[in-house]
N, C-alpha and C positions, 0 to 999 in steps of 0.2 A: 457472528463468528469473527474472531480476531486472528492475528498471525500466529498465535500460540501453538496451533497444531504443527507448524513448520519448524518449531524451535530446535528440537534435538537433531532432526535429520538434515536441516539446511541452514537455518539462521545462525545458530551457535557456531557450527563449523566454519561458516563464511566469515563471521566476525573474528574468530580466532586466526583464520588463514591470513587475513589482512592486518592482523594485530591492531584492531580498532581501539583507539583510545578516546576519541571524541565521537559520540553517537547521538543522533537525534531521532526521537520517536514522534511522529506526527499522527496524532489520534491515539489516545491511551485508553479511553473508555474506563473500565473498572480496574485496569492495571494488571491484567493477567500476564501480558507480555512484559510490561514494565518491571514486574517482580523478577522475571527471568533475566532481564537486561541488567538489573541492579546486582544480581548474584554474579553475573559475568563481570560486571564492573569491579566488584570486590576482588575477584580472583586476578584480574588483569590490570588493575590500577587505571580504570577508565572512568569517564564521567558521562552521565546520561542526561541529555536535555529532553524534556517532554514538552511538546507543543499541543495544547488542547484547551479551547476556551471554557469547557465545562467538564473537567475530569470527574469521574464517578468514584473517587476515593478521597480520603482526607489528606489533602496536599501538605498542609503544615506538619501533620504527624509523620508523613513519609519523608519530608525533607529533614525533619529532626532526626529520624531514625537513620537516614542515609546521608548525613551531612558530608559534604565534599564529594558525593557521588551523584547526587540528583539535583537538577535545577528545573523547576516547572515554569512554563510561560503560558499563562491563562489568556491567550489571545488567539485569534484566527491565524492560521499558518502563514498566509500571505502578508500579514502585518508583522509577525514575529521573526520570520526567517531573515529578513535583511539586516537584523541587528545581532545575529548570532555568530557570524563568521563561518569558517569552513569546517567540514566534518570528514571523518574517515568513512563513516557509514550512516545511512539514513533509512529509516523504516517508515513507509507511507501507508497509513491505514486510516485516513481522516475523512474528508469530504470527497466522495467518489464521483467526481464529475470532471469533464474534460478541462474546463477553464481552471479549476483549482489545481488539479494534478499537473497540468502543463506549467502553470505559474510556479508551483513548488519546485519542479525540476529546473526551471530557468533560474530561480533564485539560488538553488544549491550550486548550479553551474557558475553563476556570477560570483558567489562567495568563494568558491574554490579558486577561481581565476584571480580574484583580488588578493587572496592569501598565498598565491603561487603554489597551490596544492593540486594534486590530481583530483579528478571528478570522484566524488565518494561512491562507494558501492551502494546502490539503492535497491532496497527490497520493497516491492509494492504488492499489496493485497488486492484481490478482486480484479485480476486481469482476464478472468474467464467469466462465464455467466454467473450472476446477472448483470454485473456492472462493467464488464470488459468493453461492451459496445452500447451501453445505455447509461445516461447520466442519472445520478442520485443527487438531490439537492437537500442537504440537511437544513440549510437556511436559504431559501430561494432569494431572499432580499440581499444576500451578500454577493450575488452574481450580477455583474453589470447587465442591463437589459439586452444588449446586443449579443451576449453570449448565453443568455438564459433561454433554453428551449421550451417549447410548450410542455406543460407538465400537469400531473394530477396526483393526488394522494390516493394510493391504492396498491394492491399486491401484484406480484409477478409469478408467472409459471413458465417453465421452459418450453411447453408446447403451445403457448399462446403469445402472440406478438404484442397484444395490447396490455394496458394497465387495467387490472381487474377492479371492478367496483366492490366485490366482496371476495374475501379469501385470498389465497396466494401468499407468497413470501414477502415479508416486510410490508404488510398491508397498511401500516400506520405512517409510512414514509412517502416523500414526494419524488415521483419518478418521471423522467421524460416519457412522453406519450409513445415515442417510436424507438425502436432498436436499430443499431447500425447507422450508417450515414456519417457525414463529416461532423466534427466537433461534438462527438457523442461517446462518452465512456472513458474508462481508465486506460485501457490498452491503446485506444486511439490516441490519447494524449501522449503516451510514451512514444508511439511510433512517429507522431508529428514532431515531438522534441528531437528524436534521433535524426529525422530528415532535416531539421532546421539548424543543427549544430555542426561545427567542423570537427568535433571530437569523433574518434572512431570507437563506437560503442557496440556492445553485444547485448542482446536481450535473450535470456533463457527463461522459459516458462516451465515451472514445476506444477504439474496438474493436480487436481483434487482440492477440496475445501475452498472452492471459488477461484483457485489459481494464485500462485505466487510468481511474480516477475522479478528476476534478478538482472539489474542493469549495471553493466560494468565496462569500464574503459579497457581497450585492448592493451594499453601500456601497463595497466594495473595487473592484468593477467600475466604479462611478461615479467613483471617484477615479483610476482607472487606465484611461483609454480604450484604451490600447494593449493591455492585457490583454483588454478586452471584444472588441476586433477580432480578436484571436488566437483566443479561444474561439469566436467566431462562425464562423470558418473550419472548426472541428471539429464544428459542429452539422450533421452530415451528413444528407442526404436519405435516406429509407428504402431506395431501390434501391442506393445506395452501401453502406449498412450491411449490406444483405443479401449483397452481393458480398464484402465483407470477412469476413462470417460464413462464407461458403463457403470462402474462402481459409484462414481459421483452422481450419475443420474438416479441410481437406486437410493442413494443417501438423500437426494433432494426429494424424491417421491415420498420417502418416509417422513422427512422434515415438514413438507408442505401438507401431506395428507392426500387421501384419495379424491376428495371433493374440492372443487374450486368454485368461486362465485360466478354469477352471470354478468354480462356486460351492463 
């Protein structure tokens, strides 16, 4: 699941509200969201940087087709970001673990400071189950040993705390053995970044489809009233959030199926 389901209702309006001209997408996969970003770039004279060591589309063909609008960096995010400068907006949907996401946020922060730019509006996927509070390691060897939790390849289920040996969601991927706790998960990384910076930041969670986090600096909200109004719409009351949570659970039950593997 990519960030694409959030495009029309959240992402495109956010990008338009801040008049984003330099955009970075971290983790492109098959390019479902990239295609939407490039359509936005054509309309708004923007440029899209894609950071993904193994994008699942024809990079050369896409760069020829979108010359001047698309630049691809086929390297891990923590290696590529220091060389790219500041951005107006960043979309993070790459390696969903605490170490990588925290590093990405710190690098985006450092680049914006060096360029004397505001902190970019950051949109992060998977801030809810399953990776909000549990690490996923796309390539465990890329994580320094001191930050690599105990992990196993296997699937996940919202009613089971362990990594399943058979069945479950994303059963072919490497998951931390435990959920919650320090240094574990995308949302934990965002919260730790917010605690460790002097910037005044706000985190808004848009529920459903594993959760979208919108991280924005308060001064950006002050400079862009349209963005502030947009995010206020998504500051949902608890009964609405509870209902969306119910719908998400129903979606997950259908996605995973009625049977799960044994330990």
